NUBA-961909 format. One line per 5 residues: their letters; for each residue z, x, y of C-alpha. Coordinates in nm, 2 decimals, always signed. Layout:
// residues N
A	Z,X,Y ~ ...
END
This chain:
// residues 109
XXXXX	+12.53,-3.94,+17.65 ~ +12.32,-4.17,+17.44 ~ +12.60,-4.43,+17.44 ~ +12.60,-4.44,+17.82 ~ +12.23,-4.44,+17.89
XXXXX	+12.02,-4.48,+17.57 ~ +11.65,-4.40,+17.57 ~ +11.44,-4.70,+17.61 ~ +11.07,-4.75,+17.64 ~ +10.91,-4.95,+17.92
XXXXX	+10.60,-5.15,+17.84 ~ +10.32,-5.13,+18.08 ~ +10.21,-5.46,+18.23 ~ +9.88,-5.56,+18.07 ~ +9.61,-5.73,+18.27
XXXXX	+9.27,-5.88,+18.21 ~ +8.98,-5.63,+18.23 ~ +8.78,-5.67,+18.55 ~ +8.43,-5.53,+18.48 ~ +8.30,-5.65,+18.82
XXXXX	+8.54,-5.41,+19.00 ~ +8.33,-5.12,+19.10 ~ +8.46,-4.79,+19.24 ~ +8.38,-4.91,+19.59 ~ +8.59,-5.22,+19.54
XXXXX	+8.87,-5.02,+19.40 ~ +8.87,-4.79,+19.71 ~ +8.86,-5.10,+19.93 ~ +9.16,-5.24,+19.74 ~ +9.35,-4.91,+19.80
XXXXX	+9.27,-4.93,+20.17 ~ +9.39,-5.29,+20.18 ~ +9.72,-5.21,+20.01 ~ +9.76,-4.91,+20.25 ~ +9.71,-5.14,+20.55
XXXXX	+9.95,-5.39,+20.40 ~ +10.22,-5.13,+20.36 ~ +10.16,-5.00,+20.71 ~ +10.19,-5.36,+20.85 ~ +10.51,-5.43,+20.66
XXXXX	+10.66,-5.10,+20.78 ~ +10.56,-5.14,+21.15 ~ +10.55,-5.53,+21.19 ~ +10.29,-5.48,+21.47 ~ +10.03,-5.75,+21.55
XXXXX	+9.75,-5.49,+21.55 ~ +9.84,-5.38,+21.20 ~ +9.85,-5.74,+21.09 ~ +9.51,-5.81,+21.23 ~ +9.36,-5.51,+21.06
XXXXX	+9.52,-5.61,+20.73 ~ +9.39,-5.96,+20.76 ~ +9.04,-5.83,+20.84 ~ +9.04,-5.60,+20.54 ~ +9.18,-5.88,+20.32
XXXXX	+8.91,-6.13,+20.41 ~ +8.64,-5.86,+20.37 ~ +8.78,-5.76,+20.03 ~ +8.80,-6.12,+19.91 ~ +8.44,-6.18,+20.01
XXXXX	+8.33,-5.86,+19.83 ~ +8.52,-5.95,+19.51 ~ +8.37,-6.30,+19.51 ~ +8.02,-6.18,+19.56 ~ +8.07,-5.91,+19.29
XXXXX	+8.21,-6.17,+19.04 ~ +7.92,-6.40,+19.12 ~ +7.65,-6.14,+19.07 ~ +7.82,-6.01,+18.75 ~ +7.84,-6.35,+18.59
XXXXX	+7.50,-6.45,+18.71 ~ +7.34,-6.14,+18.55 ~ +7.54,-6.21,+18.23 ~ +7.43,-6.57,+18.21 ~ +7.07,-6.49,+18.29
XXXXX	+7.07,-6.22,+18.02 ~ +7.19,-6.46,+17.75 ~ +7.00,-6.77,+17.87 ~ +6.78,-6.77,+17.55 ~ +7.07,-6.73,+17.31
XXXXX	+7.28,-7.05,+17.29 ~ +7.56,-6.87,+17.09 ~ +7.61,-6.60,+17.35 ~ +7.59,-6.86,+17.63 ~ +7.85,-7.07,+17.46
XXXXX	+8.08,-6.77,+17.41 ~ +8.05,-6.68,+17.78 ~ +8.15,-7.03,+17.89 ~ +8.44,-7.02,+17.65 ~ +8.56,-6.69,+17.79
XXXXX	+8.54,-6.83,+18.14 ~ +8.71,-7.16,+18.07 ~ +8.97,-7.03,+17.82 ~ +9.04,-6.66,+17.89 ~ +9.22,-6.47,+17.62
XXXXX	+9.59,-6.39,+17.67 ~ +9.67,-6.03,+17.72 ~ +9.79,-5.85,+17.41 ~ +10.16,-5.87,+17.34 ~ +10.35,-5.54,+17.32
XXXXX	+10.38,-5.41,+16.97 ~ +10.72,-5.38,+16.80 ~ +10.60,-5.07,+16.60 ~ +10.77,-4.84,+16.86 ~ +11.11,-4.99,+16.78
XXXX	+11.08,-4.96,+16.41 ~ +11.13,-4.58,+16.41 ~ +11.47,-4.61,+16.59 ~ +11.76,-4.62,+16.36
END
């Protein structure tokens, strides 16, 4: 059986953390995805309109949440040049997501 379908592990897709995403925004994102699936399934104009409405509202909410998050972060570190410099570096050159480790495969022999 192992020759036909050997066990393999799947790596979860890593993404950047989004500290500005609140529970309200996550719920709005779920509603948006639900509306998108509904529109793709039905292909009705009314579903498309509701999806686009939710999409524009969600985009505006995320933009305002990001703006307020970074504004507060910059204001809090306005007196410390080192922290301010690190914030600008993280905005301009974000870190790459961590690569999957190979330690899982080392035990297989």
